[in-house]
PDB file of N, CA, C and O in Angstrom:
ATOM      1  N   MET A   1       0.842  -1.175   0.000  1.00  0.00           N
ATOM      2  CA  MET A   1       0.000   0.000   0.000  1.00  0.00           C
ATOM      3  C   MET A   1       0.892   1.245   0.000  1.00  0.00           C
ATOM      4  O   MET A   1       1.758   1.391   0.862  1.00  0.00           O
ATOM      5  N   GLU A   2       0.684   2.119  -0.943  1.00  0.00           N
ATOM      6  CA  GLU A   2       1.478   3.337  -1.060  1.00  0.00           C
ATOM      7  C   GLU A   2       0.831   4.459  -0.255  1.00  0.00           C
ATOM      8  O   GLU A   2      -0.363   4.727  -0.388  1.00  0.00           O
ATOM      9  N   LYS A   3       1.636   5.109   0.581  1.00  0.00           N
ATOM     10  CA  LYS A   3       1.118   6.224   1.373  1.00  0.00           C
ATOM     11  C   LYS A   3       1.120   7.487   0.531  1.00  0.00           C
ATOM     12  O   LYS A   3       2.043   7.730  -0.246  1.00  0.00           O
ATOM     13  N   THR A   4       0.090   8.276   0.693  1.00  0.00           N
ATOM     14  CA  THR A   4      -0.020   9.544  -0.012  1.00  0.00           C
ATOM     15  C   THR A   4       0.570  10.638   0.868  1.00  0.00           C
ATOM     16  O   THR A   4       0.242  10.742   2.050  1.00  0.00           O
ATOM     17  N   LYS A   5       1.431  11.441   0.288  1.00  0.00           N
ATOM     18  CA  LYS A   5       2.027  12.558   1.018  1.00  0.00           C
ATOM     19  C   LYS A   5       1.057  13.738   0.984  1.00  0.00           C
ATOM     20  O   LYS A   5       0.568  14.117  -0.081  1.00  0.00           O
ATOM     21  N   ILE A   6       0.786  14.307   2.137  1.00  0.00           N
ATOM     22  CA  ILE A   6      -0.151  15.418   2.235  1.00  0.00           C
ATOM     23  C   ILE A   6       0.638  16.722   2.328  1.00  0.00           C
ATOM     24  O   ILE A   6       1.543  16.858   3.152  1.00  0.00           O
ATOM     25  N   ASP A   7       0.288  17.656   1.486  1.00  0.00           N
ATOM     26  CA  ASP A   7       0.899  18.981   1.515  1.00  0.00           C
ATOM     27  C   ASP A   7       0.050  19.857   2.430  1.00  0.00           C
ATOM     28  O   ASP A   7      -0.964  20.414   2.008  1.00  0.00           O
ATOM     29  N   LEU A   8       0.474  19.975   3.689  1.00  0.00           N
ATOM     30  CA  LEU A   8      -0.317  20.712   4.671  1.00  0.00           C
ATOM     31  C   LEU A   8      -0.465  22.180   4.314  1.00  0.00           C
ATOM     32  O   LEU A   8      -1.508  22.781   4.571  1.00  0.00           O
ATOM     33  N   THR A   9       0.558  22.755   3.729  1.00  0.00           N
ATOM     34  CA  THR A   9       0.466  24.158   3.331  1.00  0.00           C
ATOM     35  C   THR A   9      -0.636  24.345   2.302  1.00  0.00           C
ATOM     36  O   THR A   9      -1.426  25.284   2.394  1.00  0.00           O
ATOM     37  N   ALA A  10      -0.691  23.453   1.322  1.00  0.00           N
ATOM     38  CA  ALA A  10      -1.732  23.534   0.295  1.00  0.00           C
ATOM     39  C   ALA A  10      -3.114  23.311   0.905  1.00  0.00           C
ATOM     40  O   ALA A  10      -4.072  23.989   0.534  1.00  0.00           O
ATOM     41  N   GLU A  11      -3.220  22.371   1.832  1.00  0.00           N
ATOM     42  CA  GLU A  11      -4.500  22.098   2.489  1.00  0.00           C
ATOM     43  C   GLU A  11      -4.979  23.329   3.265  1.00  0.00           C
ATOM     44  O   GLU A  11      -6.151  23.697   3.188  1.00  0.00           O
ATOM     45  N   LEU A  12      -4.072  23.961   4.008  1.00  0.00           N
ATOM     46  CA  LEU A  12      -4.450  25.148   4.774  1.00  0.00           C
ATOM     47  C   LEU A  12      -4.835  26.303   3.863  1.00  0.00           C
ATOM     48  O   LEU A  12      -5.758  27.056   4.174  1.00  0.00           O
ATOM     49  N   GLU A  13      -4.145  26.448   2.755  1.00  0.00           N
ATOM     50  CA  GLU A  13      -4.490  27.502   1.798  1.00  0.00           C
ATOM     51  C   GLU A  13      -5.881  27.266   1.209  1.00  0.00           C
ATOM     52  O   GLU A  13      -6.643  28.210   1.001  1.00  0.00           O
ATOM     53  N   GLU A  14      -6.204  26.003   0.944  1.00  0.00           N
ATOM     54  CA  GLU A  14      -7.540  25.673   0.423  1.00  0.00           C
ATOM     55  C   GLU A  14      -8.613  26.029   1.451  1.00  0.00           C
ATOM     56  O   GLU A  14      -9.667  26.556   1.094  1.00  0.00           O
ATOM     57  N   ILE A  15      -8.348  25.746   2.711  1.00  0.00           N
ATOM     58  CA  ILE A  15      -9.288  26.089   3.778  1.00  0.00           C
ATOM     59  C   ILE A  15      -9.468  27.604   3.852  1.00  0.00           C
ATOM     60  O   ILE A  15     -10.590  28.096   3.969  1.00  0.00           O
ATOM     61  N   LYS A  16      -8.357  28.339   3.783  1.00  0.00           N
ATOM     62  CA  LYS A  16      -8.430  29.805   3.833  1.00  0.00           C
ATOM     63  C   LYS A  16      -9.223  30.367   2.660  1.00  0.00           C
ATOM     64  O   LYS A  16      -9.996  31.310   2.828  1.00  0.00           O
ATOM     65  N   ARG A  17      -9.036  29.792   1.467  1.00  0.00           N
ATOM     66  CA  ARG A  17      -9.796  30.252   0.295  1.00  0.00           C
ATOM     67  C   ARG A  17     -11.288  30.027   0.515  1.00  0.00           C
ATOM     68  O   ARG A  17     -12.104  30.897   0.209  1.00  0.00           O
ATOM     69  N   GLY A  18     -11.640  28.860   1.044  1.00  0.00           N
ATOM     70  CA  GLY A  18     -13.044  28.563   1.326  1.00  0.00           C
ATOM     71  C   GLY A  18     -13.627  29.517   2.351  1.00  0.00           C
ATOM     72  O   GLY A  18     -14.769  29.956   2.217  1.00  0.00           O
ATOM     73  N   GLN A  19     -12.851  29.840   3.370  1.00  0.00           N
ATOM     74  CA  GLN A  19     -13.309  30.793   4.375  1.00  0.00           C
ATOM     75  C   GLN A  19     -13.543  32.163   3.754  1.00  0.00           C
ATOM     76  O   GLN A  19     -14.542  32.819   4.049  1.00  0.00           O
ATOM     77  N   GLN A  20     -12.633  32.591   2.902  1.00  0.00           N
ATOM     78  CA  GLN A  20     -12.768  33.912   2.284  1.00  0.00           C
ATOM     79  C   GLN A  20     -13.989  33.966   1.376  1.00  0.00           C
ATOM     80  O   GLN A  20     -14.693  34.976   1.344  1.00  0.00           O
ATOM     81  N   GLN A  21     -14.248  32.885   0.635  1.00  0.00           N
ATOM     82  CA  GLN A  21     -15.428  32.843  -0.230  1.00  0.00           C
ATOM     83  C   GLN A  21     -16.698  32.952   0.607  1.00  0.00           C
ATOM     84  O   GLN A  21     -17.629  33.669   0.240  1.00  0.00           O
ATOM     85  N   THR A  22     -16.733  32.242   1.726  1.00  0.00           N
ATOM     86  CA  THR A  22     -17.897  32.297   2.607  1.00  0.00           C
ATOM     87  C   THR A  22     -18.073  33.700   3.181  1.00  0.00           C
ATOM     88  O   THR A  22     -19.186  34.224   3.216  1.00  0.00           O
ATOM     89  N   LEU A  23     -16.981  34.303   3.627  1.00  0.00           N
ATOM     90  CA  LEU A  23     -17.035  35.651   4.179  1.00  0.00           C
ATOM     91  C   LEU A  23     -17.524  36.656   3.143  1.00  0.00           C
ATOM     92  O   LEU A  23     -18.357  37.509   3.450  1.00  0.00           O
ATOM     93  N   ASP A  24     -17.012  36.561   1.920  1.00  0.00           N
ATOM     94  CA  ASP A  24     -17.444  37.458   0.845  1.00  0.00           C
ATOM     95  C   ASP A  24     -18.935  37.313   0.575  1.00  0.00           C
ATOM     96  O   ASP A  24     -19.637  38.304   0.377  1.00  0.00           O
ATOM     97  N   PHE A  25     -19.418  36.066   0.567  1.00  0.00           N
ATOM     98  CA  PHE A  25     -20.839  35.819   0.333  1.00  0.00           C
ATOM     99  C   PHE A  25     -21.683  36.447   1.440  1.00  0.00           C
ATOM    100  O   PHE A  25     -22.673  37.126   1.166  1.00  0.00           O
ATOM    101  N   LEU A  26     -21.288  36.217   2.686  1.00  0.00           N
ATOM    102  CA  LEU A  26     -22.051  36.759   3.809  1.00  0.00           C
ATOM    103  C   LEU A  26     -22.095  38.279   3.771  1.00  0.00           C
ATOM    104  O   LEU A  26     -23.151  38.874   3.983  1.00  0.00           O
ATOM    105  N   LYS A  27     -20.964  38.906   3.503  1.00  0.00           N
ATOM    106  CA  LYS A  27     -20.926  40.370   3.429  1.00  0.00           C
ATOM    107  C   LYS A  27     -21.832  40.882   2.322  1.00  0.00           C
ATOM    108  O   LYS A  27     -22.501  41.903   2.484  1.00  0.00           O
ATOM    109  N   SER A  28     -21.855  40.173   1.193  1.00  0.00           N
ATOM    110  CA  SER A  28     -22.697  40.612   0.076  1.00  0.00           C
ATOM    111  C   SER A  28     -24.182  40.491   0.410  1.00  0.00           C
ATOM    112  O   SER A  28     -25.019  41.103  -0.255  1.00  0.00           O
ATOM    113  N   HIS A  29     -24.515  39.704   1.438  1.00  0.00           N
ATOM    114  CA  HIS A  29     -25.901  39.540   1.864  1.00  0.00           C
ATOM    115  C   HIS A  29     -26.172  40.219   3.210  1.00  0.00           C
ATOM    116  O   HIS A  29     -27.156  39.917   3.885  1.00  0.00           O
ATOM    117  N   GLY A  30     -25.284  41.136   3.583  1.00  0.00           N
ATOM    118  CA  GLY A  30     -25.523  41.946   4.768  1.00  0.00           C
ATOM    119  C   GLY A  30     -25.253  41.277   6.095  1.00  0.00           C
ATOM    120  O   GLY A  30     -25.697  41.775   7.130  1.00  0.00           O
ATOM    121  N   GLN A  31     -24.536  40.159   6.100  1.00  0.00           N
ATOM    122  CA  GLN A  31     -24.225  39.490   7.358  1.00  0.00           C
ATOM    123  C   GLN A  31     -22.720  39.317   7.470  1.00  0.00           C
ATOM    124  O   GLN A  31     -22.014  39.192   6.469  1.00  0.00           O
ATOM    125  N   GLU A  32     -22.248  39.312   8.701  1.00  0.00           N
ATOM    126  CA  GLU A  32     -20.824  39.099   8.923  1.00  0.00           C
ATOM    127  C   GLU A  32     -20.635  38.061  10.016  1.00  0.00           C
ATOM    128  O   GLU A  32     -21.391  38.012  10.986  1.00  0.00           O
ATOM    129  N   LEU A  33     -19.622  37.243   9.845  1.00  0.00           N
ATOM    130  CA  LEU A  33     -19.259  36.214  10.812  1.00  0.00           C
ATOM    131  C   LEU A  33     -17.747  36.182  10.824  1.00  0.00           C
ATOM    132  O   LEU A  33     -17.128  36.090   9.764  1.00  0.00           O
ATOM    133  N   ASP A  34     -17.137  36.255  11.993  1.00  0.00           N
ATOM    134  CA  ASP A  34     -15.683  36.225  12.077  1.00  0.00           C
ATOM    135  C   ASP A  34     -15.205  34.817  11.761  1.00  0.00           C
ATOM    136  O   ASP A  34     -15.183  33.947  12.631  1.00  0.00           O
ATOM    137  N   LEU A  35     -14.824  34.602  10.515  1.00  0.00           N
ATOM    138  CA  LEU A  35     -14.441  33.257  10.093  1.00  0.00           C
ATOM    139  C   LEU A  35     -13.081  32.841  10.618  1.00  0.00           C
ATOM    140  O   LEU A  35     -12.667  31.699  10.422  1.00  0.00           O
ATOM    141  N   GLY A  36     -12.386  33.741  11.277  1.00  0.00           N
ATOM    142  CA  GLY A  36     -11.153  33.342  11.937  1.00  0.00           C
ATOM    143  C   GLY A  36     -11.432  32.371  13.070  1.00  0.00           C
ATOM    144  O   GLY A  36     -10.554  31.622  13.497  1.00  0.00           O
ATOM    145  N   GLU A  37     -12.666  32.395  13.550  1.00  0.00           N
ATOM    146  CA  GLU A  37     -13.075  31.525  14.652  1.00  0.00           C
ATOM    147  C   GLU A  37     -13.929  30.343  14.200  1.00  0.00           C
ATOM    148  O   GLU A  37     -14.260  29.483  15.016  1.00  0.00           O
ATOM    149  N   TRP A  38     -14.290  30.281  12.924  1.00  0.00           N
ATOM    150  CA  TRP A  38     -15.235  29.274  12.449  1.00  0.00           C
ATOM    151  C   TRP A  38     -14.699  28.549  11.218  1.00  0.00           C
ATOM    152  O   TRP A  38     -13.992  29.134  10.398  1.00  0.00           O
ATOM    153  N   LEU A  39     -15.048  27.260  11.101  1.00  0.00           N
ATOM    154  CA  LEU A  39     -14.707  26.450   9.934  1.00  0.00           C
ATOM    155  C   LEU A  39     -15.951  25.689   9.493  1.00  0.00           C
ATOM    156  O   LEU A  39     -16.818  25.377  10.309  1.00  0.00           O
ATOM    157  N   SER A  40     -16.032  25.394   8.203  1.00  0.00           N
ATOM    158  CA  SER A  40     -17.100  24.499   7.754  1.00  0.00           C
ATOM    159  C   SER A  40     -16.821  23.119   8.346  1.00  0.00           C
ATOM    160  O   SER A  40     -15.697  22.835   8.757  1.00  0.00           O
ATOM    161  N   VAL A  41     -17.828  22.274   8.388  1.00  0.00           N
ATOM    162  CA  VAL A  41     -17.645  20.918   8.913  1.00  0.00           C
ATOM    163  C   VAL A  41     -16.541  20.209   8.129  1.00  0.00           C
ATOM    164  O   VAL A  41     -15.698  19.526   8.712  1.00  0.00           O
ATOM    165  N   ARG A  42     -16.550  20.375   6.814  1.00  0.00           N
ATOM    166  CA  ARG A  42     -15.530  19.736   5.975  1.00  0.00           C
ATOM    167  C   ARG A  42     -14.134  20.234   6.318  1.00  0.00           C
ATOM    168  O   ARG A  42     -13.200  19.445   6.462  1.00  0.00           O
ATOM    169  N   ASP A  43     -13.998  21.554   6.448  1.00  0.00           N
ATOM    170  CA  ASP A  43     -12.691  22.129   6.756  1.00  0.00           C
ATOM    171  C   ASP A  43     -12.243  21.777   8.176  1.00  0.00           C
ATOM    172  O   ASP A  43     -11.054  21.569   8.418  1.00  0.00           O
ATOM    173  N   TYR A  44     -13.186  21.711   9.108  1.00  0.00           N
ATOM    174  CA  TYR A  44     -12.860  21.313  10.477  1.00  0.00           C
ATOM    175  C   TYR A  44     -12.326  19.879  10.478  1.00  0.00           C
ATOM    176  O   TYR A  44     -11.311  19.581  11.109  1.00  0.00           O
ATOM    177  N   ALA A  45     -13.026  19.000   9.762  1.00  0.00           N
ATOM    178  CA  ALA A  45     -12.597  17.601   9.691  1.00  0.00           C
ATOM    179  C   ALA A  45     -11.188  17.492   9.112  1.00  0.00           C
ATOM    180  O   ALA A  45     -10.353  16.749   9.627  1.00  0.00           O
ATOM    181  N   LYS A  46     -10.933  18.234   8.044  1.00  0.00           N
ATOM    182  CA  LYS A  46      -9.597  18.230   7.427  1.00  0.00           C
ATOM    183  C   LYS A  46      -8.533  18.724   8.395  1.00  0.00           C
ATOM    184  O   LYS A  46      -7.485  18.097   8.554  1.00  0.00           O
ATOM    185  N   LYS A  47      -8.807  19.844   9.036  1.00  0.00           N
ATOM    186  CA  LYS A  47      -7.813  20.469   9.917  1.00  0.00           C
ATOM    187  C   LYS A  47      -7.454  19.575  11.096  1.00  0.00           C
ATOM    188  O   LYS A  47      -6.289  19.503  11.488  1.00  0.00           O
ATOM    189  N   TYR A  48      -8.446  18.893  11.664  1.00  0.00           N
ATOM    190  CA  TYR A  48      -8.211  18.099  12.863  1.00  0.00           C
ATOM    191  C   TYR A  48      -8.072  16.598  12.588  1.00  0.00           C
ATOM    192  O   TYR A  48      -7.998  15.799  13.522  1.00  0.00           O
ATOM    193  N   GLY A  49      -8.035  16.217  11.314  1.00  0.00           N
ATOM    194  CA  GLY A  49      -7.737  14.836  10.950  1.00  0.00           C
ATOM    195  C   GLY A  49      -8.799  13.823  11.331  1.00  0.00           C
ATOM    196  O   GLY A  49      -8.483  12.690  11.694  1.00  0.00           O
ATOM    197  N   VAL A  50     -10.065  14.231  11.251  1.00  0.00           N
ATOM    198  CA  VAL A  50     -11.172  13.307  11.498  1.00  0.00           C
ATOM    199  C   VAL A  50     -12.086  13.329  10.278  1.00  0.00           C
ATOM    200  O   VAL A  50     -11.950  14.189   9.407  1.00  0.00           O
ATOM    201  N   SER A  51     -13.005  12.393  10.220  1.00  0.00           N
ATOM    202  CA  SER A  51     -13.926  12.366   9.083  1.00  0.00           C
ATOM    203  C   SER A  51     -15.064  13.362   9.301  1.00  0.00           C
ATOM    204  O   SER A  51     -15.346  13.778  10.425  1.00  0.00           O
ATOM    205  N   ILE A  52     -15.699  13.726   8.210  1.00  0.00           N
ATOM    206  CA  ILE A  52     -16.864  14.610   8.286  1.00  0.00           C
ATOM    207  C   ILE A  52     -17.941  13.965   9.154  1.00  0.00           C
ATOM    208  O   ILE A  52     -18.596  14.645   9.943  1.00  0.00           O
ATOM    209  N   GLN A  53     -18.123  12.651   9.006  1.00  0.00           N
ATOM    210  CA  GLN A  53     -19.150  11.952   9.778  1.00  0.00           C
ATOM    211  C   GLN A  53     -18.882  12.030  11.276  1.00  0.00           C
ATOM    212  O   GLN A  53     -19.818  12.148  12.066  1.00  0.00           O
ATOM    213  N   VAL A  54     -17.614  11.966  11.674  1.00  0.00           N
ATOM    214  CA  VAL A  54     -17.270  12.097  13.094  1.00  0.00           C
ATOM    215  C   VAL A  54     -17.693  13.473  13.607  1.00  0.00           C
ATOM    216  O   VAL A  54     -18.272  13.577  14.688  1.00  0.00           O
ATOM    217  N   VAL A  55     -17.410  14.525  12.844  1.00  0.00           N
ATOM    218  CA  VAL A  55     -17.786  15.880  13.260  1.00  0.00           C
ATOM    219  C   VAL A  55     -19.307  15.987  13.378  1.00  0.00           C
ATOM    220  O   VAL A  55     -19.814  16.538  14.355  1.00  0.00           O
ATOM    221  N   VAL A  56     -20.030  15.468  12.397  1.00  0.00           N
ATOM    222  CA  VAL A  56     -21.500  15.490  12.442  1.00  0.00           C
ATOM    223  C   VAL A  56     -22.004  14.720  13.663  1.00  0.00           C
ATOM    224  O   VAL A  56     -22.924  15.172  14.345  1.00  0.00           O
ATOM    225  N   ASN A  57     -21.406  13.562  13.938  1.00  0.00           N
ATOM    226  CA  ASN A  57     -21.802  12.790  15.122  1.00  0.00           C
ATOM    227  C   ASN A  57     -21.545  13.573  16.406  1.00  0.00           C
ATOM    228  O   ASN A  57     -22.375  13.560  17.315  1.00  0.00           O
ATOM    229  N   TRP A  58     -20.407  14.253  16.488  1.00  0.00           N
ATOM    230  CA  TRP A  58     -20.104  15.065  17.671  1.00  0.00           C
ATOM    231  C   TRP A  58     -21.149  16.158  17.855  1.00  0.00           C
ATOM    232  O   TRP A  58     -21.568  16.444  18.977  1.00  0.00           O
ATOM    233  N   ILE A  59     -21.565  16.764  16.755  1.00  0.00           N
ATOM    234  CA  ILE A  59     -22.601  17.806  16.835  1.00  0.00           C
ATOM    235  C   ILE A  59     -23.905  17.192  17.336  1.00  0.00           C
ATOM    236  O   ILE A  59     -24.533  17.723  18.252  1.00  0.00           O
ATOM    237  N   ASN A  60     -24.309  16.077  16.738  1.00  0.00           N
ATOM    238  CA  ASN A  60     -25.573  15.425  17.100  1.00  0.00           C
ATOM    239  C   ASN A  60     -25.585  14.930  18.539  1.00  0.00           C
ATOM    240  O   ASN A  60     -26.632  14.935  19.187  1.00  0.00           O
ATOM    241  N   ARG A  61     -24.426  14.502  19.048  1.00  0.00           N
ATOM    242  CA  ARG A  61     -24.341  13.967  20.409  1.00  0.00           C
ATOM    243  C   ARG A  61     -24.056  15.041  21.449  1.00  0.00           C
ATOM    244  O   ARG A  61     -24.025  14.751  22.644  1.00  0.00           O
ATOM    245  N   GLY A  62     -23.848  16.281  21.006  1.00  0.00           N
ATOM    246  CA  GLY A  62     -23.608  17.371  21.941  1.00  0.00           C
ATOM    247  C   GLY A  62     -22.161  17.517  22.385  1.00  0.00           C
ATOM    248  O   GLY A  62     -21.860  18.341  23.248  1.00  0.00           O
ATOM    249  N   ILE A  63     -21.262  16.728  21.807  1.00  0.00           N
ATOM    250  CA  ILE A  63     -19.838  16.880  22.125  1.00  0.00           C
ATOM    251  C   ILE A  63     -19.368  18.255  21.662  1.00  0.00           C
ATOM    252  O   ILE A  63     -18.581  18.918  22.338  1.00  0.00           O
ATOM    253  N   ILE A  64     -19.863  18.668  20.505  1.00  0.00           N
ATOM    254  CA  ILE A  64     -19.691  20.051  20.070  1.00  0.00           C
ATOM    255  C   ILE A  64     -20.988  20.754  20.462  1.00  0.00           C
ATOM    256  O   ILE A  64     -22.037  20.471  19.883  1.00  0.00           O
ATOM    257  N   PRO A  65     -20.935  21.663  21.432  1.00  0.00           N
ATOM    258  CA  PRO A  65     -22.158  22.306  21.931  1.00  0.00           C
ATOM    259  C   PRO A  65     -22.871  23.124  20.854  1.00  0.00           C
ATOM    260  O   PRO A  65     -22.250  23.611  19.910  1.00  0.00           O
ATOM    261  N   ALA A  66     -24.165  23.262  21.015  1.00  0.00           N
ATOM    262  CA  ALA A  66     -24.991  23.984  20.036  1.00  0.00           C
ATOM    263  C   ALA A  66     -24.520  25.420  19.832  1.00  0.00           C
ATOM    264  O   ALA A  66     -24.633  25.954  18.728  1.00  0.00           O
ATOM    265  N   ASP A  67     -23.992  26.054  20.882  1.00  0.00           N
ATOM    266  CA  ASP A  67     -23.537  27.437  20.718  1.00  0.00           C
ATOM    267  C   ASP A  67     -22.204  27.540  19.978  1.00  0.00           C
ATOM    268  O   ASP A  67     -21.702  28.639  19.742  1.00  0.00           O
ATOM    269  N   CYS A  68     -21.637  26.397  19.618  1.00  0.00           N
ATOM    270  CA  CYS A  68     -20.394  26.361  18.837  1.00  0.00           C
ATOM    271  C   CYS A  68     -20.662  25.930  17.394  1.00  0.00           C
ATOM    272  O   CYS A  68     -19.734  25.624  16.646  1.00  0.00           O
ATOM    273  N   VAL A  69     -21.942  25.911  17.014  1.00  0.00           N
ATOM    274  CA  VAL A  69     -22.350  25.502  15.666  1.00  0.00           C
ATOM    275  C   VAL A  69     -23.275  26.573  15.102  1.00  0.00           C
ATOM    276  O   VAL A  69     -24.186  27.037  15.788  1.00  0.00           O
ATOM    277  N   GLU A  70     -23.045  26.960  13.868  1.00  0.00           N
ATOM    278  CA  GLU A  70     -23.905  27.922  13.171  1.00  0.00           C
ATOM    279  C   GLU A  70     -24.324  27.318  11.838  1.00  0.00           C
ATOM    280  O   GLU A  70     -23.476  26.862  11.070  1.00  0.00           O
ATOM    281  N   ASP A  71     -25.616  27.310  11.560  1.00  0.00           N
ATOM    282  CA  ASP A  71     -26.122  26.877  10.262  1.00  0.00           C
ATOM    283  C   ASP A  71     -26.428  28.119   9.439  1.00  0.00           C
ATOM    284  O   ASP A  71     -27.270  28.932   9.821  1.00  0.00           O
ATOM    285  N   LEU A  72     -25.753  28.263   8.322  1.00  0.00           N
ATOM    286  CA  LEU A  72     -25.943  29.430   7.458  1.00  0.00           C
ATOM    287  C   LEU A  72     -26.980  29.092   6.396  1.00  0.00           C
ATOM    288  O   LEU A  72     -26.646  28.595   5.320  1.00  0.00           O
ATOM    289  N   LEU A  73     -28.237  29.365   6.710  1.00  0.00           N
ATOM    290  CA  LEU A  73     -29.348  28.985   5.841  1.00  0.00           C
ATOM    291  C   LEU A  73     -29.243  29.612   4.458  1.00  0.00           C
ATOM    292  O   LEU A  73     -29.571  28.974   3.457  1.00  0.00           O
ATOM    293  N   MET A  74     -28.786  30.860   4.400  1.00  0.00           N
ATOM    294  CA  MET A  74     -28.727  31.549   3.113  1.00  0.00           C
ATOM    295  C   MET A  74     -27.548  31.091   2.260  1.00  0.00           C
ATOM    296  O   MET A  74     -27.398  31.531   1.120  1.00  0.00           O
ATOM    297  N   PHE A  75     -26.723  30.221   2.798  1.00  0.00           N
ATOM    298  CA  PHE A  75     -25.547  29.752   2.064  1.00  0.00           C
ATOM    299  C   PHE A  75     -25.613  28.234   1.931  1.00  0.00           C
ATOM    300  O   PHE A  75     -24.701  27.517   2.344  1.00  0.00           O
ATOM    301  N   ASN A  76     -26.713  27.761   1.344  1.00  0.00           N
ATOM    302  CA  ASN A  76     -26.909  26.327   1.114  1.00  0.00           C
ATOM    303  C   ASN A  76     -26.872  25.503   2.398  1.00  0.00           C
ATOM    304  O   ASN A  76     -26.440  24.350   2.389  1.00  0.00           O
ATOM    305  N   ASN A  77     -27.325  26.097   3.500  1.00  0.00           N
ATOM    306  CA  ASN A  77     -27.356  25.420   4.799  1.00  0.00           C
ATOM    307  C   ASN A  77     -25.992  24.926   5.260  1.00  0.00           C
ATOM    308  O   ASN A  77     -25.897  23.917   5.958  1.00  0.00           O
ATOM    309  N   ILE A  78     -24.938  25.637   4.872  1.00  0.00           N
ATOM    310  CA  ILE A  78     -23.606  25.222   5.300  1.00  0.00           C
ATOM    311  C   ILE A  78     -23.526  25.326   6.815  1.00  0.00           C
ATOM    312  O   ILE A  78     -24.001  26.295   7.407  1.00  0.00           O
ATOM    313  N   ARG A  79     -22.935  24.345   7.421  1.00  0.00           N
ATOM    314  CA  ARG A  79     -22.810  24.304   8.877  1.00  0.00           C
ATOM    315  C   ARG A  79     -21.383  24.684   9.248  1.00  0.00           C
ATOM    316  O   ARG A  79     -20.418  24.106   8.748  1.00  0.00           O
ATOM    317  N   MET A  80     -21.269  25.666  10.133  1.00  0.00           N
ATOM    318  CA  MET A  80     -19.973  26.152  10.589  1.00  0.00           C
ATOM    319  C   MET A  80     -19.756  25.709  12.033  1.00  0.00           C
ATOM    320  O   MET A  80     -20.687  25.698  12.839  1.00  0.00           O
ATOM    321  N   VAL A  81     -18.513  25.344  12.346  1.00  0.00           N
ATOM    322  CA  VAL A  81     -18.145  24.886  13.681  1.00  0.00           C
ATOM    323  C   VAL A  81     -17.061  25.820  14.211  1.00  0.00           C
ATOM    324  O   VAL A  81     -16.132  26.184  13.490  1.00  0.00           O
ATOM    325  N   GLN A  82     -17.193  26.195  15.464  1.00  0.00           N
ATOM    326  CA  GLN A  82     -16.172  27.054  16.056  1.00  0.00           C
ATOM    327  C   GLN A  82     -14.842  26.306  16.064  1.00  0.00           C
ATOM    328  O   GLN A  82     -14.778  25.137  16.446  1.00  0.00           O
ATOM    329  N   ASP A  83     -13.791  26.985  15.642  1.00  0.00           N
ATOM    330  CA  ASP A  83     -12.475  26.374  15.458  1.00  0.00           C
ATOM    331  C   ASP A  83     -11.751  26.213  16.791  1.00  0.00           C
ATOM    332  O   ASP A  83     -10.984  27.079  17.214  1.00  0.00           O
ATOM    333  N   LYS A  84     -12.016  25.081  17.440  1.00  0.00           N
ATOM    334  CA  LYS A  84     -11.296  24.702  18.652  1.00  0.00           C
ATOM    335  C   LYS A  84     -11.400  23.195  18.808  1.00  0.00           C
ATOM    336  O   LYS A  84     -12.220  22.551  18.154  1.00  0.00           O
ATOM    337  N   VAL A  85     -10.574  22.640  19.668  1.00  0.00           N
ATOM    338  CA  VAL A  85     -10.536  21.188  19.856  1.00  0.00           C
ATOM    339  C   VAL A  85     -11.696  20.770  20.757  1.00  0.00           C
ATOM    340  O   VAL A  85     -11.936  21.382  21.798  1.00  0.00           O
ATOM    341  N   TYR A  86     -12.408  19.727  20.350  1.00  0.00           N
ATOM    342  CA  TYR A  86     -13.499  19.159  21.140  1.00  0.00           C
ATOM    343  C   TYR A  86     -13.120  17.730  21.503  1.00  0.00           C
ATOM    344  O   TYR A  86     -12.209  17.151  20.911  1.00  0.00           O
ATOM    345  N   LYS A  87     -13.814  17.174  22.465  1.00  0.00           N
ATOM    346  CA  LYS A  87     -13.710  15.779  22.897  1.00  0.00           C
ATOM    347  C   LYS A  87     -12.835  15.580  24.071  1.00  0.00           C
ATOM    348  O   LYS A  87     -12.667  14.450  24.531  1.00  0.00           O
TER     349      LYS A  87
END
């Protein structure tokens, strides 16, 4: 089995681009969210090395508290998680 080398710098840049796109969208619709403190579920999973399903399970089980989760209805119901370690 061949291991895949992960370019962490590229991964972090991709996350930052996604955050900026989300921020630009929110501003264009009159809302602001400090994305320095928030990540999408996908980006959170990538950053902390867990699967998206694990993050969703943590949200559903209350491991990630409700006040640390934001659902952005106007942005395709994207779910944002406060960027900190849980569990």
